[in-house]
N, C-alpha and C positions, 0 to 999 in steps of 0.2 A: 517600368524597371529594365536598364538596358542590361544585356546578356554580360557574362564573363567572357573573355577571351581564353583561349588555351594557355596562353603566355601568362596571362593575369593570376589564372588559377592555378599553373606552375609556381607562380611565384608565392602566392599565399602558401599553397601546401610546404614549398620550401621555408618558407619563414615559419608557417607553425611547426613544422620538424624543427627547427633551429630554434624557438622558443620554447619547445618541448624538452629538446635535449639540454639546453642551457640552464632551464629554470627560470623563475621569475624571482626580480627582486621583493624580499621582505621587511623592507625599510617602513617603519610605521610614520605616520604624520603626514604623507601626501599620496595622491591617488597611483594606484600601479597600473600606468598607461598602459605596459609593458602586457600583464595580465588581459587587460581589456583588448587590447590586439589580437593576442592567441584566442580570446572567445570569440571576436567577431569572425576572425579567420575561420574557427571551426564552424563558427554558423553558418558562414556561407559554404564551406564544404557539405554540410549536411543536407542544406537546402538545394545543391546541384547535383552530389554525386548519389545519395539515395532517396533523394526526394522526402526527405524527412520534416515536414514544415514546421512540425510541432516543438521538436527539438532545435531546430533552428531559433525559433521565437525564445527558447529557453537560454538559450547561450547569448543573445542578445541581450536580453533584459539582465542577464548575469556582467554581461560586460558593461551595461551601463548601471547598474549597482557597484559593480566595483571604480567605475571612473565616469561619475555624472557630467562630465564634459565632454565624452568621449561621440563626436558626431556621427560618424559611420553607423555606430549602432542604433543610434535614433530613426536614422534614415533608412535602413534595412528593415527595423522591424515595423515601422509605417509601413512601408511598403506590402511586409506580408501580412497586416490586418488589414489593408484598406478596405477592400471588399468587405469583410466580416465586422469589422468596426470602426466607420469612417471616422465617427467623430473623436477616439482616440486617436486614429493616427494621425488625424488635425495638428495635434495637440502634442505628439511625436514628431511629423515633418518641422511644424513652428520651431520647437526647440534644436532640430538639426540645423534649419535656416539660420535661426540668433546665433548659434556656436559658431559658425560658418555662414559670414553673408557673403562671403568673396564666392562662395561655390555655387555654380549657377543651375546644378541638377538638383541641387536641395531647394532653390528655388523655385524653381520648376514643380518641383514633387509639391511642395507647400500648394502652389496653388491649384495644381491637378485634386490634391486632397481635401481643400475647399470646395472645390466643386463637388466633386463625389458625395460630400455631405451635405450639397446644397444650400452652401454659405456663398452666395454669389456675390453679394457686396463686396466682401472680403476677398474673394477670389479677383473682381475685377480691379481692385487696388494693388495685390498681388504681380497682377499680370501688365497692368499698367505702368509698375516701376521695372519689371521685366522689358519693357517695349522701351522707357527711357535708358535702361544699361544696355540692353541688346536690341538698337534700332535695325540690326539686319538678319534678323531671322524673322522671315516672313509668317511664319506661324504663329509667333505673339498676336502680330495684326490679328489672323484669321480668330483666335481664341478672344481676344480684345471685343472686337466686332460681334461673336457669338454671344458674348455675356453682355452686349449691349441691346443684344435682339433680345434676349432672354427678359431684361430687365423693361422690354417693351420700350426702347429707346432707339428706333430705326434710324432716326438721321445722325446721331452720334456715330450709329454702327457704319453708316455710309460714310462720313468722315473719316473715321479710319481707314476704310478700307480704299478710298482718294488717296489718302497719304501712301498706303503700301502704293498703290499704282504710279504715284510719283516715283517714289524710289526703286520700285524694280519692275515697272512696265506691267504690261496684262500676265496674269497668273490664273490659269484655266480656274482653279479653285477658288480664289478669290474673287473672280469675274462673276463667276456663277451665283455667289452669293450677294454679291452686288446686285446682280440683274433681280436676284428673289425680293431683296430689300425695296427696290426701286418699284416693281409689281405692288409689294405689301401696302408700298406708301402710295399707290397711286399714279407713280410717275411713269407711264407706260412709254411715254415717248421717250425718255433717256435710256429706259431697258431696251428699247430698237435699236437707240443707237449704240447701244454697249454693243448688243449682237451684230448688227451692220459691220462694227469697227471688225469683230471677230472674224467673221466671214472675210470679210476684206484681205486681213492679214493671212488667213489660210483658207483658200478658195478651194479648197480639196479636200477640205474635212467635213463629212458628209454633217457629223453629230452638230457642227457650228450653224450647217443650212436648218436643222431642225430645232436648233434653240431659237433661229428666228422666227422660223414656220411657228412655233408654240405661240411667241410674242405676238405676232401678226395677227394671230386666232384671238387671243386676250383682247386685242386692241379691236378686233372687229370689222380685221381687214381678211375677209376669209380670200379672196382671189388670190391674193400676196402670198398668203399662209401657202396653200396648195399651189404654188409656183414654186416657194421655196422645198415644201415638201418633195416635189419635182425633181428639183435639182439634186436632192440628197439622193435619191431613187436612183437617177442618173450615175452618181459616184460609186453607189452599191445600191443595185435593187434589191438584195437577201438580205441588208441590216434589219436584225431584229427591233433594233432600237427606233428606227427609224419607223417601220412598218406598224409597231405599237403605239407609238405618237399618231401616226397617219390614223389610226384604229381608233384613238381617244379622242381625234378631233372630230369624226363623221359620228361618233356616238353620241357627243355632245350636242351634236347640229341635228340628231335623230334621224338621220341620212343611212336606212339601215341596208340599203343595197350596196353604197358603195363600201361601208363596214364590211359586211360578208364578202366583199371581193376582195379586199384586203385583208381579211381572216383566211381568205383560199392560200394567199401566197406566206401567211404564217401556220399555217397548216403543211404548207410543204416543206416548211424548213426544218432540219434536222438540229437546227441549234435551240428551237424553242422546245420543252420536253412535253414528253405525251401526256402528262398529268394535265399539264395546262392547258393543251386543245381540248382534253375529254372536259374540263371546267367549263371552258368558255362554251363547248358545245351544249352542255349541260343547263348554262346559263339561257342560251337563245332558245333552247328547246322548251324552258318551265313556263312560258307564256304560250296557252293554246293559242291564242287567238294571233301573235306573232308564228308561230307555227306553221299555222295556215295559210299566211298570207305571204310568207316568204319559202313555202316549202321545197320548191324547187332549187333554190340556193342552199338550204339545208341539206336537203338531199346531196347534192353536191358534195359539200362537208363531210357528209357521213361518207361518201362511197371516198373520197380522198384518203381517210383514216381507215376505211378498212383495205384498201390496195395498200396503203404504206404500213401498216401492221396488220399481214393477216394473223400472225399468231399471238398474237394478244389477246388473253381472256376479257380484259375490258373493254376491247376497241369489238369484240365479238359481239358482246353485251351491248353494247351502245349501238351497233348497227341495226343488231336484234330488235330491240325496244324502238329504234326508228323507223323499222318496218312494221311492227305492231304498231305504233301510233298513227303509221300510213295507212293501215288499214291490209294491210298486205301479209295476214297472218301466216298462211301456206309456206310464202318465201322464209320468214322468221322460222318458223318450223324445221324447215329446210337446211337453213343454214346450221341451227343449232344438233340439228340428226347429223349433220356433214363434220362435227366436231366430236361424236361420243367416241370416236374412235383416239383421241388424243391422248397420248402417253407421258406422265401418270392421268387417269381418266378425272375429269373433273364432273364432280357429284351436282354444280350448280348447271350445267348443260342438261343433266340428266332430270333434274328438278322440274325444268323449266320444260322440256320437252313434255314430260308428265303433266304437266300443269295446260298446257296448250291443247294435248293430245285430249284431255277432260274435256277442256271447254268446249272442243269441237264436237265431242259425243262420241268419241271412236275409242270404245270400252275394249277391244281386242288389241289395240295397239297400246292404249294405257296398259294394260296387262301385261304386254310385250316387253316395255321398257319398266315396269315396275318390276318384273321379276330380274331383267338384267342388272338392273341396278341394286339390287337385294343381293345380288352374287358379288358385286364389287363392293358394295359398302352395307355388308350386313350388320353394322352397328349402329344404322342413322332410324334414328326413330319414325322420321318424317315419311320414310319409303315403306315402313311397316304398315304404317298407318294409311298410307295411301294402297297399299294391298289390301286392307280392312274394305276402304270404301269402293274398290274394283269388284272385289266380291261381292258387297253389301249392292252394288247398280247392275250384277249380273243375279242377283237374288240366291247366292249362294251365302245365306246367314250364318251356317255352321263356319265355314271358312272363314268369314268375316270377323265372327267372335275371336277364332283364334288368331288371325293376324293382329286383331286389338290385344289381344291378352299378350302376345308375342310382342308386342310393341313395348308392354309395362314394363319388362326388363331393362329398356333401355331411358325410360323416365325417370328422371331427375329432379324433381320438384313435386311437392303434393297438389300443388295447383294443375301442372300437367295430367296426372295421375288421374284427378277428378275429371278430367276433359275426357279421357279414352275411357273410364268407366261409364260416363255418360252416353259415350258411342256408343259401347255393349248394349247399356240399355236401350238405346234407341233402335240398336238392331234385332233383340229380341223381340221389341214391341212390333218389327215389321216385320218379322216372321210369325208374330201372332197373328196380326191382319192379314197376310198374306192374301191376296183373291178378296178379300173383304172392302168394299167401298167405304169411303170415309164417312158419307151419312149412314152407312147403315152397319158401324162399328160400336156403338150403343146396344143395340141389338145382340151382337155378337158377345159384348162384354156381359151383358144380363143373362143371354142364356149360355153361352160357354163357361158356366162355372166350375165345369172339371174339361177335362180333354186337352186338345193340343192348344188351342187357343189360352185357355188359365195355365197350364204348364208354361206357355212361353213366357206369358204375362208377370208370373211370379218370377220367374230368372230376371226379367225388365225390372222389376220393382226390387228385387235383391243387388243389380247393378246400380240403378239408381242410389240406393243409400249406401254403396261403398263410395260412389263419386261424392254423396254430399256430406260425408265423414270426411274425406280430404277436402272436399272446396266448399261448403256450406253454403255459399251465396252464387253459386254458379244459378244463375236465371233462367238459362234452356232447361236444364236438369228440373228444378222447380215448377218452370211451367209445364212441361212435359208430365212430371209427376203428377202434379193438382189435376190437369185435363185427363187422363187417363183414369185417374179415382172419380171425377167426377161422371165419366162415361159409365163408369161399372156403379154408380152411385153407393160408393163407401167410403169411410175415413173423411165425409165431406169436410171436418171441422181442420181436421190438418191440412187437408186441401186448400182451406181458405187459409188458412197460415201461410201455406208455401204461396199460395197466387199473391197473397197481400206484400208478402217480402217482395216478389217479383215486380211488382208495381213500383215499390219503395226503392229497388234498386235501378230501376232502367227510366227512361224518360218518354213515355208516351208511346209506346210500342204495341200498335194496333193489335198484333197476336196475343201479347201478355195482357190487356187489357180483355179481349175476348174469353180467354180462359178464366179471368178473374169474374168476369160478369156471368158466364156460364154457370161458375161453381156457387157463384151467390143465386143463382137462379134456381139452381136444382136444392139449394138448402132453404128455396122460397121467400129471400129476400127480392120479392121481383122488382119491386121500383126501384131501388139500389140499382140492381140488373141492367135496369133501362138506361140508368143516365151513364153507367159505364160503358156501355154498348153503345149507345147513343154518339158517345167522343170516339171509340174505337172506329165505328164507321164513318164519321166524320175525316178522322185523321187517315183513313186508307183509304179515300177518294170512291169510296162504292167502287172498289175493284175486287175484293174477295167477294166471292159468293157465298161462302161458309158464315163469313160475318152477317151477311145478309139475310142468310135464313135464320141465324141464331136469334139476331135481333127481331125479325118477323113470327119467329116462335115466343117472344116473349112478350111483344104488342099482343099477339093473341091472347095468350094467358092474360093480358091484363083487359080484353076486352075490345080492345081498339084493331077490330078485324080488316076496317077499310085499309090502314096504314099497314098492317101485316101483311096483306094481300100484294099491296104494291111494293115490298120489300122482296117477297117470294118470287114474285113476276121478275124484277131485276134481279134475284139470283140466278133466274131461269136463263135472261137475256145471256148472262156470264159463263153458262156453259153448266150449271148444277143438275141435277138429273131430273128430268121431267116426269118421270113415274112418282118421285118424292114430292116435287111440288105439286102435283095434280092430288096426290094425299091431300096434303095441308089444306088445300082449296076445298075438300070434300069436308072437312072438318066443320062440323056447326061452331057457329061464332058464340063465345062466352059473354055473359054479362060484364059490363065493365065494373073494375074492383075500387074500392077507395084506395085512398092513399094508405100504406101502413103507419 
């Protein structure tokens, strides 16, 4: 749709005022064409001045109702609905063209509408007529060639482009189409000739050398291709299109050292968006083997970005992640710490510092940065949870519970509330079992029917109940709840229900299988317990001494004393308490039991 000039719009407004002032004829029996012109003009005004396209369409339709032979109204209405209703637009455009076949605009728009509605055969007929009627318009050749290409008739498209070249000489856009179709029809030599001719005609255009280089590459003439890329870079060594094409060339040949050298030049260019650079670096580093083999080149690229964009948060994270992947954890930590003074403060930087310090087992430092983060971001739930973790690791269980409960104020989903109540339950259990070795907790559970242990475990179970009320299928809470009940040897049927649910929810987790087996064992289902724990030990690869002790205990109960002692001794080798293993080895062997 062509834009109205100021003069045209003035004329339309003047004519509109004239018609409005004079009135329109009311003679019956023939179309009131003056009325249609007025409606059409008002429609144009509505479209251009307030941008009321809906009202404009109403006016165009009214103009057509008033005079069904008024072509301009059909044309404007078709243009206004082309995107929303291409099928209807085609009919309107066809009507406008048939009412005024000498109008080139109507003819062209009819062809455009057919293309938009995917009626390519009809569109081709229209544009071929346009080509015959107006052979001096190179755009008609382009569209006809494109339509032939869509119809999978590349040779007809090439013939059309050849005709254009004979008439107009070389036009860059048409020449590019011609080269592409020559390649598509495997006429590489002719495509190379076309590109070489363009280079000879304009030898100082870098893009022409790039096109020729690309074609040499397709033709397998790599040395000639590199020579042309070199000539293009001699003309403009910083041209992004040339560098990107050269990068693609090296990528296709898996020449990664050369690719990374070209990429460095791209990273130094201000014409390449930072987002593109980051994305490309992430692609390079997504493959661990590639990262390892080309570490020094990738380190250079990361350094280029860090130097050129020192204040960009994305680059800080990229460079820090690179340092972490390189094993330079302390350097990454120092980088993030240097950015903690940014204004406004960046919570992700605090989050990462806390994570790294936690990984490095620096509890004092973790507490310091968690406290500072909470001062800056008091409504961020993960910092409250981190504070709970810090208090927990320093055995300040009361403070840990307080921090976790504070985080509940900011939890926005039941699932998250369930997780937090699970943490609170775990903390109460840690307080109950403080100072009690894991192997001795069963005795503590039985003997501590009252007192601090029992009191803390009551709070633990209350927290687990609240957790499961929010999230009934929380595997960790179900597992811990079931295991602690089995240690106290109470509510074992419920413990079995919970451990069975965990096994159903998870995929062969050795710890969860161990709990399920231990509950079965406490219920007297010893043979079944043996099968489950045998699987758990196998999946664990005999790494956990607790699993092997449990398995040995079950084997002992079944009278398989020799194998029980084997697993107890393996548990001892893995660090299990020697006194407990010694006590087990002194137990008298039991008679072998028959299957249940």
